[in-house]
C-alpha distance (Angstrom), angle and dihedral (degrees) to the residues before:
residue distance angle dihedral
M1 . . .
P2 3.79 . .
G3 3.77 113.9 .
G4 3.83 93.4 22.0
G5 3.81 128.4 -91.7
L6 3.79 133.1 116.2
S7 3.79 117.8 -41.3
I8 3.80 117.5 -158.0
A9 3.80 116.7 -172.9
R10 3.78 116.2 -139.4
R11 3.79 113.1 -114.6
P12 3.80 121.7 -136.3
A13 3.82 112.7 -91.3
A14 3.81 91.2 -118.6
L15 3.79 91.2 60.0
I16 3.78 92.3 45.5
S17 3.80 92.8 52.8
R18 3.80 91.7 46.1
W19 3.76 99.6 46.1
S20 3.80 104.5 26.8
T21 3.80 97.9 111.0
P22 3.83 126.1 125.5
A23 3.80 91.6 -106.6
N24 3.80 94.1 48.4
R25 3.79 92.3 44.1
R26 3.79 86.3 58.2
V27 3.80 89.1 50.7
G28 3.81 89.3 52.2
L29 3.79 90.7 49.2
R30 3.79 91.8 50.6
A31 3.81 90.1 48.8
A32 3.80 90.2 51.8
L33 3.79 88.6 52.2
G34 3.78 92.0 51.7
H35 3.83 99.6 -95.7
D36 3.79 102.0 123.9
R37 3.80 98.9 172.1
G38 3.80 97.8 77.0
V39 3.80 127.5 -127.3
W40 3.80 114.5 -24.1
N41 3.77 104.6 -158.8
N42 3.78 124.5 -161.5
S43 3.81 106.7 -97.1
Q44 3.79 94.7 -159.7
M45 3.79 121.8 109.7
Y46 3.78 109.1 -90.7
E47 3.79 94.2 -158.0
S48 3.80 121.4 16.6
A49 3.82 99.1 -170.3
P50 3.85 95.9 85.4
W51 3.80 90.1 49.6
R52 3.80 91.3 50.4
T53 3.79 87.6 53.6
E54 3.80 88.4 53.2
L55 3.81 90.0 54.1
R56 3.80 89.7 54.4
K57 3.81 90.4 49.8
F58 3.81 91.1 49.8
A59 3.81 89.8 50.2
V60 3.82 90.4 53.9
S61 3.81 90.7 49.8
I62 3.80 91.0 51.6
D63 3.82 91.8 45.7
E64 3.79 88.8 58.9
T65 3.80 90.1 63.2
P66 3.86 93.6 101.2
F67 3.81 87.7 66.1
W68 3.80 91.9 55.6
P69 3.81 128.6 81.6
G70 3.79 124.5 -91.3
R71 3.77 128.9 -99.2
D72 3.81 96.4 -76.9
A73 3.79 88.5 66.5
T74 3.78 123.6 66.6
V75 3.79 110.7 -74.2
P76 3.81 106.6 -115.5
F77 3.77 114.6 -107.3
E78 3.81 88.9 -134.8
L79 3.79 90.1 63.0
E80 3.80 94.8 47.5
R81 3.79 91.2 46.8
A82 3.82 93.8 48.0
V83 3.81 93.9 50.1
F84 3.81 95.8 44.1
F85 3.81 98.7 41.3
S86 3.80 93.8 42.7
A87 3.81 89.5 56.5
A88 3.81 90.9 51.1
V89 3.81 93.9 48.4
L90 3.79 93.8 45.0
R91 3.79 93.3 49.2
K92 3.80 90.1 51.0
L93 3.81 91.0 50.5
I94 3.80 89.3 52.0
E95 3.80 94.1 46.6
D96 3.80 93.2 48.2
R97 3.82 92.8 49.5
K98 3.80 91.8 -117.5
V99 3.81 89.5 139.5
T100 3.79 129.3 55.3
D101 3.78 123.6 -89.2
D102 3.81 88.9 -110.7
F103 3.79 91.4 59.2
R104 3.81 92.7 43.0
A105 3.81 87.4 57.6
R106 3.80 93.3 47.2
S107 3.80 119.1 126.6
I108 3.78 132.8 -175.0
T109 3.80 134.6 -156.0
V110 3.80 116.3 -111.5
E111 3.78 134.8 168.6
T112 3.79 114.0 -109.8
Y113 3.79 132.7 -162.5
R114 3.77 130.3 -164.0
T115 3.77 115.7 -108.1
K116 3.78 135.8 -163.4
S117 3.78 128.0 -161.0
P118 3.84 134.8 178.7
D119 3.81 120.3 -83.2
K120 3.79 116.7 -80.7
D121 3.80 93.3 -105.2
H122 3.82 94.5 46.3
W123 3.82 116.4 112.2
F124 3.81 91.8 -132.2
R125 3.80 95.2 57.2
D126 3.82 115.6 115.5
M127 3.80 90.2 14.2
P128 3.82 125.5 127.2
G129 3.78 109.0 -85.3
S130 3.81 94.0 16.0
V131 3.82 95.6 116.4
E132 3.80 118.2 81.2
L133 3.79 117.6 -154.8
D134 3.81 122.0 -155.3
W135 3.81 104.7 -143.2
N136 3.83 90.5 -170.0
T137 3.80 94.1 66.2
G138 3.80 100.0 66.6
E139 3.79 111.2 154.5
Q140 3.80 133.4 169.8
K141 3.79 113.0 -121.4
I142 3.79 136.0 172.4
I143 3.80 114.4 -128.6
S144 3.78 132.5 169.8
V145 3.79 121.8 -97.0
Y146 3.79 86.9 -123.8
E147 3.81 90.9 59.1
V148 3.81 90.5 48.1
C149 3.81 87.5 56.2
N150 3.80 89.9 51.4
Q151 3.80 92.6 51.0
L152 3.80 93.0 49.1
M153 3.80 94.3 45.9
H154 3.81 96.8 45.5
S155 3.79 99.9 33.8
L156 3.78 115.1 154.0
T157 3.78 93.2 -179.0
R158 3.78 127.1 28.4
E159 3.78 131.3 179.5
W160 3.80 125.6 -174.0
I161 3.80 112.6 -144.7
A162 3.82 131.8 -147.8
E163 3.80 128.3 165.8
R164 3.79 91.5 -124.9
E165 3.77 133.5 4.8
E166 3.81 92.6 -102.8
D167 3.83 93.6 46.3
P168 3.81 125.6 93.6
I169 3.79 122.5 -96.8
H170 3.78 110.4 -94.3
S171 3.82 105.3 167.4
V172 3.77 144.1 22.8
I173 3.81 127.6 -145.9
V174 3.79 116.0 -152.7
S175 3.78 137.5 176.2
S176 3.78 121.2 -174.1
Y177 3.79 128.0 -139.1
R178 3.80 87.5 -105.6
H179 3.82 94.2 51.3
Q180 3.80 99.9 35.4
N181 3.80 91.3 114.7
I182 3.81 94.8 39.0
A183 3.80 114.9 46.7
A184 3.79 148.9 -32.4
Y185 3.80 121.1 -133.9
K186 3.79 126.4 -140.4
L187 3.80 112.1 -149.8
G188 3.80 123.2 -172.8
L189 3.79 111.7 -133.3
L190 3.81 93.5 -138.9
Q191 3.79 88.1 48.5
W192 3.80 89.1 54.4
T193 3.79 94.4 48.6
D194 3.80 88.7 53.5
V195 3.81 88.7 55.2
L196 3.81 91.5 48.2
R197 3.80 94.1 51.0
S198 3.79 91.2 46.1
A199 3.79 90.0 52.9
A200 3.80 91.8 47.0
D201 3.81 90.2 54.9
N202 3.81 94.5 41.8
N203 3.80 103.3 99.0
V204 3.78 123.1 174.8
T205 3.82 106.6 -124.8
S206 3.80 101.2 170.7
I207 3.80 141.8 18.6
K208 3.79 119.9 -150.6
L209 3.80 126.4 -164.5
S210 3.77 116.7 -147.3
S211 3.81 125.2 167.8
G212 3.78 90.3 -21.7
L213 3.81 93.1 -50.4
Q214 3.79 126.2 114.8
K215 3.78 120.6 -135.3
F216 3.80 119.1 -163.5
D217 3.83 116.6 -155.1
């Protein structure tokens, strides 16, 4: 622009009509100011109450398992959805500090079994049925609730457990892609619903700063 100053090129009308929304206008403003990566929104939960309600709903769905058929029948979608989605919601609550530090540090006792999977370069790795579980190596271990969420969310292998074929499902055994050659974890469904309800009732009421660290109670 002759004489100096700021020169702004006029965009084609088609682009203006397509992109002229409040969010994209903010992107354009940031670009003009030198921020060329667009709007980076906060990915944390804005309000945790609706998600806590979802945890309670998932717990009810899992509690209804005794009224569903055993493992020889098709596992109800409602059960799979409740277990998987509840793990995702709970992990997000933990990551976003929407629960107290005491709950974030919570661990539970589960039964574990050794597993073996094909080598990393083997064609059968990560395929259904590729993980072998040694039922003779059952061992009680304490693992964090956060790790339980990881195993449920990223499970490569999953087995629903009932005492007998005609009995209701009472547990699930999972092993994630990351742990497929380490261990599988047996989680009681009633044990999991107790964790979900505890998380739903675990509200952060105060935040304390101490030596540069935040403590959520």
